C-alpha positions as CSV (number, residue, x, y, z in Angstrom):
1,A,10.2,19.8,-5.7
2,I,7.0,21.4,-6.9
3,D,5.8,24.8,-5.8
4,D,2.0,24.6,-5.7
5,G,1.5,28.1,-4.6
6,R,0.7,27.2,-1.0
7,A,2.5,28.2,2.1
8,G,4.9,25.7,3.5
9,A,7.3,23.1,2.0
10,K,7.3,22.4,-1.7
11,L,5.7,19.1,-2.8
12,I,7.9,16.3,-4.0
13,L,5.2,14.7,-6.1
14,S,2.8,16.6,-8.3
15,R,-0.8,16.9,-7.1
16,A,-1.8,14.6,-10.0
17,A,0.7,11.9,-8.8
18,E,-0.5,12.2,-5.2
19,A,-4.2,12.0,-6.4
20,G,-3.3,8.9,-8.4
21,L,-1.6,7.3,-5.3
22,I,-4.6,8.1,-3.1
23,K,-6.9,6.5,-5.8
24,A,-4.7,3.4,-5.8
25,I,-4.8,3.1,-2.0
26,V,-8.6,3.4,-2.0
27,F,-8.9,0.9,-5.0
28,M,-6.9,-1.7,-3.1
29,N,-8.8,-1.1,0.1
30,L,-12.1,-1.6,-1.7
31,R,-10.9,-5.0,-3.0
32,G,-9.9,-6.2,0.5
33,V,-6.1,-6.0,-0.1
34,G,-5.1,-2.7,1.4
35,M,-1.6,-1.3,1.2
36,T,0.8,-1.0,4.1
37,K,2.7,2.2,4.8
38,E,5.8,0.6,3.4
39,E,4.0,-0.3,0.2
40,V,2.7,3.3,-0.1
41,F,6.3,4.5,0.4
42,E,7.6,2.2,-2.4
43,A,4.8,3.4,-4.7
44,A,5.6,7.0,-3.9
45,K,9.3,6.5,-4.6
46,A,8.4,4.9,-8.0
47,L,6.2,7.9,-8.8
48,A,8.9,10.3,-7.8
49,E,11.4,8.6,-10.1
50,E,8.9,8.8,-13.0
51,E,8.6,12.5,-12.4
52,G,12.4,12.9,-12.2
53,C,12.7,13.7,-8.5
54,T,13.6,12.0,-5.3
55,F,12.6,11.9,-1.7
56,K,15.1,12.8,1.0
57,G,14.6,9.6,3.1
58,E,16.8,6.6,3.3
59,D,17.2,4.8,-0.1
60,G,15.2,7.6,-1.7
61,L,12.0,6.7,0.2
62,P,9.7,9.4,1.6
63,T,10.2,10.8,5.0
64,K,7.8,10.9,8.0
65,H,7.4,14.6,7.3
66,W,6.2,13.8,3.7
67,W,3.9,11.0,5.1
68,D,2.3,13.3,7.6
69,G,1.7,16.0,4.9
70,F,0.4,13.4,2.4
71,R,-2.2,12.1,4.8
72,K,-3.2,15.6,5.7
73,R,-3.6,16.5,2.0
74,A,-5.6,13.4,1.4
75,V,-8.1,14.4,4.1
76,E,-8.2,17.9,2.7
77,S,-9.0,16.5,-0.7
78,G,-12.0,14.7,0.7
79,T,-10.5,11.2,0.5
80,P,-8.9,10.2,3.8
81,I,-6.8,7.0,3.5
82,S,-6.7,4.0,5.7
83,L,-4.0,1.4,5.6
84,R,-3.7,-2.3,6.2
85,I,-1.9,-3.3,9.3
86,P,-0.3,-6.7,8.8
87,R,-0.8,-9.2,11.6
88,N,1.4,-12.0,12.6
89,L,0.1,-15.5,11.8
90,S,0.5,-18.5,14.0
91,R,2.7,-21.2,12.6
92,S,-0.3,-23.6,12.2
93,R,-2.3,-21.0,10.4
94,A,0.6,-20.0,8.1
95,T,1.2,-23.6,7.1
96,S,-2.4,-24.8,6.9
97,G,-2.6,-23.8,3.3
98,S,0.6,-25.5,2.2
99,D,0.6,-27.4,-1.1
100,S,1.2,-30.8,0.6
101,R,-1.7,-30.2,3.1
102,L,-4.1,-29.2,0.4
103,R,-3.2,-32.2,-1.7
104,A,-3.7,-34.5,1.3
105,F,-7.1,-32.9,2.1
106,F,-8.4,-33.3,-1.4
107,S,-7.1,-36.8,-1.8
108,T,-8.8,-37.8,1.4
109,H,-12.0,-36.0,0.6
110,S,-12.4,-36.7,-3.1
111,R,-15.8,-36.6,-4.8
112,A,-15.8,-40.4,-4.9
113,T,-16.4,-40.5,-1.1
114,W,-19.3,-38.0,-1.2
115,P,-22.9,-39.1,-1.7
């Protein structure tokens, strides 16, 4: 844990590590492939391991308490974060891009049949 001189609980990740994590979340969002909460947790766990510390959550993952504080610190830093919320796909949509369907489409609609 890191004592950053502020009142309250000590930080698990350094300010620099948290800033890097926020930057990664924003970077992914700008490219249209935002991160889920679970992906942020996995990234935070990896950063903690690099810094030689661990989170208190199950399997060394961050806790809800850390998550709430992290989001609050992100807002305080001037970079609020937003996350991707995965949506369920219908079976037809999930399989519409399968290899066999794409091959069938392109063999049916080859350039030879176009004017």
